[in-house]
C-alpha positions in Angstrom: 13.5 -0.4 -32.0 9.9 -0.7 -34.1 9.5 1.8 -36.8 5.8 3.8 -36.8 4.2 4.1 -40.1 2.1 7.3 -40.5 -0.4 7.8 -43.6 -1.2 11.1 -44.8 -4.2 11.7 -46.2 -3.5 15.2 -48.0 -4.3 16.3 -52.3 -0.9 17.1 -52.3 2.5 15.2 -51.6 5.0 18.6 -50.5 3.9 17.7 -46.6 4.6 13.8 -47.1 7.7 14.6 -48.4 8.6 17.3 -45.7 7.8 14.9 -42.6 9.8 12.4 -44.3 13.0 14.6 -44.4 12.5 15.9 -41.1 12.0 12.3 -39.5 15.0 11.4 -40.9 16.9 13.8 -39.8 15.6 13.8 -36.6 16.3 10.2 -36.2 12.9 9.3 -35.8 11.9 5.8 -36.5 8.7 6.7 -38.6 7.9 6.0 -41.9 5.0 8.1 -43.9 2.6 6.7 -46.5 0.9 9.1 -48.9 -2.8 8.9 -50.0 -4.2 11.6 -52.1 -7.9 10.9 -52.3 -10.2 9.0 -49.7 -11.1 6.1 -51.1 -6.7 5.6 -51.7 -6.5 6.0 -48.0 -9.2 3.8 -47.2 -8.2 1.2 -49.4 -4.2 1.8 -47.5 -5.5 1.3 -44.1 -6.5 -2.0 -44.8 -3.5 -3.4 -47.1 -1.0 -1.9 -44.1 -0.6 -2.0 -40.7 -0.9 1.9 -39.9 -0.2 3.1 -36.6 -1.1 7.1 -36.8 -3.5 8.7 -39.8 -3.1 12.6 -40.4 -6.5 13.5 -42.6 -7.0 16.5 -44.4 -10.8 18.1 -44.3 -11.6 19.7 -47.1 -13.9 22.7 -47.1 -16.1 20.8 -50.4 -16.7 17.9 -48.6 -17.6 16.0 -45.6 -15.8 12.8 -46.9 -12.7 13.3 -44.4 -14.4 13.3 -41.2 -16.5 10.2 -42.4 -12.8 8.7 -42.8 -12.5 9.8 -39.3 -15.8 8.4 -38.2 -14.9 5.1 -40.2 -11.2 4.7 -38.5 -12.6 5.3 -34.9 -15.3 2.5 -35.0 -13.2 -0.1 -37.6 -9.6 0.7 -36.5 -9.6 2.0 -33.1 -5.9 1.0 -32.3 -4.8 3.8 -35.0 -4.2 6.9 -34.2 -6.2 10.2 -35.7 -5.5 13.5 -36.1 -7.4 15.9 -38.1 -5.8 18.6 -40.5 -7.6 22.2 -41.6 -6.5 25.6 -42.0 -9.8 26.7 -40.9 -11.5 25.9 -37.9 -14.7 25.4 -38.9 -18.1 24.9 -36.2 -19.3 21.9 -38.0 -15.9 20.2 -38.3 -15.2 20.7 -34.4 -18.3 19.1 -33.3 -17.5 16.0 -34.8 -14.2 15.7 -33.7 -14.9 16.7 -30.3 -17.6 14.2 -30.3 -14.6 11.6 -31.5 -12.2 12.9 -29.3 -9.7 13.9 -32.2 -6.9 16.4 -32.5 -6.8 19.0 -35.2 -3.5 19.8 -36.6 -3.9 23.8 -38.0 -2.2 24.6 -41.5 0.3 25.8 -42.7 2.0 23.1 -40.4 5.3 23.2 -38.5 6.4 19.6 -39.0 9.1 19.4 -36.6 6.3 20.1 -33.5 3.8 17.5 -35.6 6.3 14.6 -35.6 6.8 15.3 -31.6 3.3 15.2 -31.1 2.8 12.5 -33.6 5.8 9.9 -31.8 4.6 11.2 -28.3 1.1 10.0 -29.2 2.0 6.8 -30.9 4.6 5.7 -28.0 2.5 6.4 -24.8 -1.3 5.1 -26.6 -3.0 1.8 -25.1 -4.2 -0.3 -27.9 -6.8 -3.3 -28.0 -9.9 -4.8 -25.7 -8.9 -5.7 -22.3 -10.1 -9.1 -21.0 -10.7 -10.4 -17.7 -9.7 -7.3 -15.9 -11.9 -5.2 -13.7 -11.9 -1.7 -15.1 -10.5 -0.1 -12.4 -7.7 -2.9 -11.7 -7.5 -1.3 -16.1 -7.3 2.1 -14.6 -4.5 1.3 -12.2 -2.4 -0.6 -15.1 -2.7 3.0 -17.5 -1.8 4.9 -14.0 1.1 2.8 -13.3 2.3 3.3 -17.4 1.4 6.8 -17.5 -0.6 5.6 -20.5 -3.2 8.1 -22.6 -6.2 6.3 -24.1 -10.1 7.1 -24.2 -11.5 3.8 -22.9 -15.1 2.8 -24.5 -17.1 1.0 -22.1 -20.2 -0.3 -23.1 -22.5 -2.9 -20.9 -26.4 -4.1 -21.1 -26.7 -0.5 -18.9 -25.4 1.7 -21.5 -22.2 3.2 -23.2 -20.1 5.7 -22.0 -16.3 6.9 -21.9 -13.7 7.3 -19.7 -10.5 9.9 -20.8 -7.2 8.8 -19.2 -4.1 11.7 -20.2 -0.8 10.4 -18.1 -2.4 7.5 -16.0 -5.3 10.5 -14.9 -8.9 10.1 -15.3 -9.8 13.1 -16.3 -13.3 12.7 -18.4 -16.3 10.4 -18.0 -19.2 10.1 -20.0 -22.2 8.0 -19.7 -25.6 8.2 -21.0 -25.2 11.9 -21.8 -24.8 12.9 -18.1 -20.5 13.7 -17.8 -18.3 14.3 -14.9 -18.0 12.1 -11.1 -21.8 11.2 -11.7 -21.0 9.6 -15.3 -17.8 7.7 -13.8 -19.4 6.7 -10.9 -22.5 5.4 -13.1 -19.8 3.4 -15.3 -18.2 1.8 -12.1 -21.3 0.4 -11.1 -22.2 -1.3 -14.6 -21.9 -5.4 -15.0 -20.8 -7.4 -18.0 -19.3 -4.7 -19.2 -16.6 -4.5 -22.3 -14.1 -2.1 -22.2 -12.3 -1.2 -25.8 -8.7 1.3 -25.2 -9.2 4.0 -28.3 -5.8 5.8 -28.9 -7.4 8.9 -28.5 -6.8 11.9 -26.3 -9.5 13.6 -24.3 -9.3 17.8 -24.1 -12.1 17.9 -21.5 -10.8 17.5 -18.0 -14.7 17.3 -15.4 -13.9 14.6 -13.5 -13.1 15.7 -10.1 -12.9 13.0 -7.8 -10.1 10.0 -6.8 -11.1 6.6 -8.2 -10.9 5.1 -4.9 -14.1 7.8 -4.0 -15.5 7.1 -7.9 -15.6 2.9 -6.9 -16.8 3.6 -3.3 -19.6 5.5 -4.6 -21.1 3.4 -6.9 -20.7 0.7 -4.8 -22.6 2.5 -2.0 -24.9 3.3 -4.4 -25.7 -0.5 -5.6 -25.8 -1.5 -2.0 -28.2 1.2 -0.9 -30.6 -0.3 -4.1 -30.3 -4.0 -3.2 -28.4 -4.8 -6.5 -26.0 -7.8 -6.4 -22.4 -6.8 -7.9 -21.0 -9.5 -9.8 -17.6 -11.1 -10.0 -16.2 -8.1 -12.5 -16.9 -5.5 -10.4 -16.1 -6.2 -6.8 -12.4 -6.1 -6.4 -10.6 -2.9 -6.3 -7.6 -2.0 -4.6 -7.1 -5.6 -3.7 -6.0 -6.2 -7.8 -2.6 -6.8 -8.6 -2.3 -3.6 -11.0 0.4 -5.5 -13.4 1.4 -8.8 -13.4 3.0 -10.7 -17.1 1.2 -13.4 -17.8 2.7 -16.6 -18.6 1.0 -17.1 -21.9 1.0 -14.6 -24.5 -2.2 -13.1 -24.8 -3.9 -12.6 -28.2 -2.8 -9.5 -30.6 -5.0 -6.8 -29.4 -6.1 -7.7 -26.0 -4.8 -7.0 -22.1 -5.2 -10.4 -20.1 -5.7 -10.0 -16.4 -3.2 -12.2 -14.4 -3.8 -15.8 -13.7 -4.7 -15.5 -10.1 -7.5 -13.1 -11.4 -8.9 -16.0 -14.4 -8.8 -19.0 -11.9 -10.8 -17.2 -8.9 -13.6 -19.1 -7.4 -17.3 -17.7 -7.6 -17.3 -18.4 -3.7 -14.8 -15.3 -3.9 -17.2 -12.5 -4.9 -18.5 -9.7 -2.6 -21.3 -8.3 -2.0 -21.2 -4.5 -2.5 -21.5 -3.9 1.4 -18.5 -5.9 1.5 -17.0 -4.3 -1.2 -17.5 -0.9 0.7 -15.8 -2.4 3.5 -12.5 -3.3 1.7 -12.2 0.1 0.3 -12.9 1.7 3.4 -10.2 -0.6 5.3 -7.8 0.4 2.6 -8.7 4.1 3.4 -8.8 3.8 7.2 -5.5 2.1 7.2 -4.3 4.7 5.2 -5.3 7.4 7.5 -3.8 5.3 10.3 -0.5 5.4 8.7 2.5 8.6 9.4 1.3 11.2 6.7 3.2 10.8 2.8 5.4 13.7 4.2 6.0 12.0 7.2 6.5 8.4 5.3 9.1 10.5 2.3 11.1 11.8 5.5 11.5 8.5 6.3 12.7 7.6 2.9 15.5 10.2 2.7 16.7 9.0 6.2 17.4 5.7 4.3 19.0 7.4 1.8 21.7 9.3 4.4 22.0 6.0 5.7 22.1 3.5 2.8 25.4 4.2 0.2 24.3 4.4 -3.1 21.0 5.3 -2.8 18.5 5.1 -5.9 14.9 4.7 -5.0 12.7 3.6 -2.4 9.2 3.5 -1.8 6.3 2.3 0.5 3.9 -0.1 -1.0 0.6 -1.4 -0.3 0.6 -5.0 -1.1 -3.1 -5.6 -1.8 -3.2 -3.1 -4.6 1.3 -2.6 -5.3 0.2 1.2 -5.5 3.0 2.9 -3.7 2.4 5.1 -0.2 5.4 7.3 -0.3 8.2 7.4 -2.7 11.6 8.8 -3.1 14.6 8.9 -6.0 17.3 10.4 -7.3 17.0 9.5 -10.7 13.9 11.2 -12.6 14.2 7.8 -14.8 13.4 5.1 -12.4 9.8 4.9 -12.4 8.8 3.8 -8.6 5.1 3.5 -9.8 5.9 0.3 -12.2 8.7 -1.1 -10.0 6.1 -1.0 -7.3 3.3 -3.1 -9.0 5.9 -5.4 -10.2 7.6 -6.3 -6.6 4.2 -6.2 -5.3 3.2 -9.2 -7.6 6.5 -10.6 -6.6 5.5 -10.7 -3.3 2.2 -12.1 -4.1 3.7 -15.1 -5.7 6.3 -16.2 -3.4 3.6 -16.1 -0.5 1.9 -18.0 -3.1 4.7 -20.6 -3.4 4.9 -21.1 0.4 1.4 -21.6 0.4 1.5 -24.6 -2.3 5.1 -25.7 -0.4 2.8 -25.9 3.1 6.1 -23.4 4.3 4.2 -22.0 7.3 5.9 -18.0 8.8 5.9 -15.1 6.8 8.5 -13.2 4.7 11.1 -11.4 6.1 12.8 -9.7 3.1 13.6 -10.6 -0.1 16.9 -9.6 -2.6 17.3 -9.4 -5.7 21.1 -8.6 -7.0 21.7 -7.2 -10.6 24.9 -6.4 -12.4 25.0 -3.3 -11.0 22.0 -2.7 -8.3 21.3 -4.4 -4.9 17.2 -4.4 -4.6 16.0 -5.0 -1.4 12.2 -5.6 -0.3 11.5 -5.6 3.2 7.8 -6.7 4.4 7.0 -3.6 6.9 3.9 -5.0 7.9 1.2 -8.1 6.3 -0.2 -5.3 3.9 3.2 -3.1 3.5 6.2 -2.9 2.4 9.4 -1.3 1.6 11.6 -1.5 -1.6 14.8 0.2 -2.1 17.5 0.1 -4.5 20.9 1.1 -4.1 23.9 1.0 -6.5 26.0 -2.2 -5.8 30.1 -0.8 -6.4 28.7 2.1 -3.4 27.0 0.0 -0.9 26.2 -3.8 0.2 23.8 -6.1 1.9 25.1 -5.4 5.1 24.9 -1.7 4.9 21.5 -2.3 3.3 19.6 -3.7 5.6 21.8 -2.4 8.4 20.0 1.5 7.3 16.5 -0.5 6.5 16.3 -1.6 10.4 17.5 1.7 11.5 14.2 3.1 10.2 12.1 0.3 9.4 10.1 0.9 12.5 8.9 4.6 11.8 7.3 3.3 8.4 4.6 1.6 10.8 4.3 3.5 13.6 
């Protein structure tokens, strides 16, 4: 287990010593460094690979705020916090601008450790490359990650706040909320940096699908061409391990995304049409509750049921899910299995094999995983315990109820 380094910037060593003791008692894989002055803190950050920093804000100087500003711009991968006995209005303005939370002193060390551990664990760091902005949001949604995306483009600068995978906040050129998100989704030549920050604002109300569609519609109305980095939303695979390791501090897009032909670019009208097609397909299907009821029927027929989901192949997003285990991440499983199906289809194409996939079986030490194609756009993913079931029972349970997933 990786040990996380936390730098405490405080005049006194008492807090540092207490945190070391509490982390040891709790068995948390965290080590603590201490700096008594801001220059010492800056030097420590430059010398050490720090995962988080907690900076004391002193009433007699603004150096603490300056250090946090420097961290945001030069070490965005580091989770940053402030701590202060008072809530000075001037401090709050700066901290809100930097999306940095402030601990109130005197501190509850156990509570502080829990927050530090959770933030460091859920943070996303580095720069995204070769992947569209909507696809980045799909990755964060599947991972239930928390971060702040800083988006820069020749058309402006903006931020998107993601909390536990949900888009909660957007700002762009002094605009906030849904309108800001729409503006950002319409930008071209974007660079996206992930900062380990948690937005406390919630001003985005519409779904990502709607916001992207509206951005494309406005570009189409204005006669603006959309480049290859803005034209695919739900058609992009949201999660895909790459065959080569990406440089540290970056997130690479899947191989097929990197090798797309320029001829495959879509106009804004075509993009909107594709998004509408996905939405129409969803409307023509049974309701989510009806689909969940079918998954529950499969649970009753298949012994050792663990989890099941109906998945949109193009996006990797589950249309309905049902699980008896809270620790089974169906969002991630659906996304990765979508990529697995796509890779198999690509292999068939490369080998010149005609026809379609009926189902795919993955046998693990303790579980059986079955992927059953419902249509050329959707598939059922089912996981059961091997000791309580077998392939014949699983296939029979799926065949008995599969028609109700597409009617």
